[in-house]
N, C-alpha and C positions, 0 to 999 in steps of 0.2 A: 620211166614211168613213175608216177607218184600219185598219192591220194592224201587229201586233207579234208576231214569232215567227220560226221557222226559215225559211231560204231557202238558195239556192245561187247562187254567183257564180263563173263560170269554174272549176267543179269544186271549189270550196271551200264547205264548210258554214259558214253565217254566221247571225247573228241580226240582224234588221232592224226598224226602226221607221219606218213609212211612213204617209203621208196624202196626200189628193188633193183636187182641186177642179175644177169646170168653169170654163174660162176663156172669158168672153163675147167677148173680142176675136177669138179664132180659132175658137171653137165646139168646142174639143177638151178632153178631160180631161187635166189635168197632175197628175202624182204625183211624190213624191220623199220623201226622208228620209235616214236614217243607217244605215250598216252598223256594228255594234259592232266595236271593235278586233279586227282579224284581220291578222296580219303578211303573209300571202300576198296579200291584196287590196291592202294598202298597197304591196308590192313591184310588183304588177301595175300600179298607177296610176303609180308613180314611174318605171317602165320606159317609160311613154308610152302605155300602152293605156288608152283611155277608153271605147270601145264594148264592151259586154258583154251577156250575156243573164242576166236574173234569173229564177230558177226558184222558184216557190212552189207546193207540191203538184203538180198536173199542168199548171200554167200556166207558159208561157215567154214573157217579154216583153223586147223590146230596151230597153236602159237605157244610161245614160252615167254614168261615174264623174266626180266633179267635183273634190274636194279632200280632203285629210286635215285633220280638225279637231284642235284642241289636245289632245284626249284620245286620239287615235289611231284614231278612227273615220273612215269614209269617207262623204262625201255622195254620194248616188245620185239620179238624176232620170230621168223618162220621160214620154212622151206617148202616150195611147191608153187602152184599157180598163184598169181597175185590175189590177195583177198578182196580187192576192190573191183567193182564192175569196170569193164572196158569203157573207154571214152566213147561217147556217141559219135563223134567225128574226129578223125586225126587232126592234130595241130599241124598246120602248114607254116613253114617259115616264110616271112614276107620276102618278096623279090628285092634284090639290091637296087638301090636308086643310082641311076647313071647320071653323072654330072657332066 
């Protein structure tokens, strides 16, 4: 599962690219990804703030800012239910074409 789209971090509108996976070692869902470059979020991280809330639609999830990447984006991680809304309909793989 993944999500690419608008979100909010510490009152800032951002664009995120997130994905997640079940971790068999601890039995929890781990998700993370990247916040596209946003100077306010970079300042927040560099001021020492790591724990934030990520808002996507009507969902609010605790998250942690990790580091600034070489392109100015910020890595974000979390544990628990995915912070993005479930897909309206499941994606179905196309049937193989018989020749």
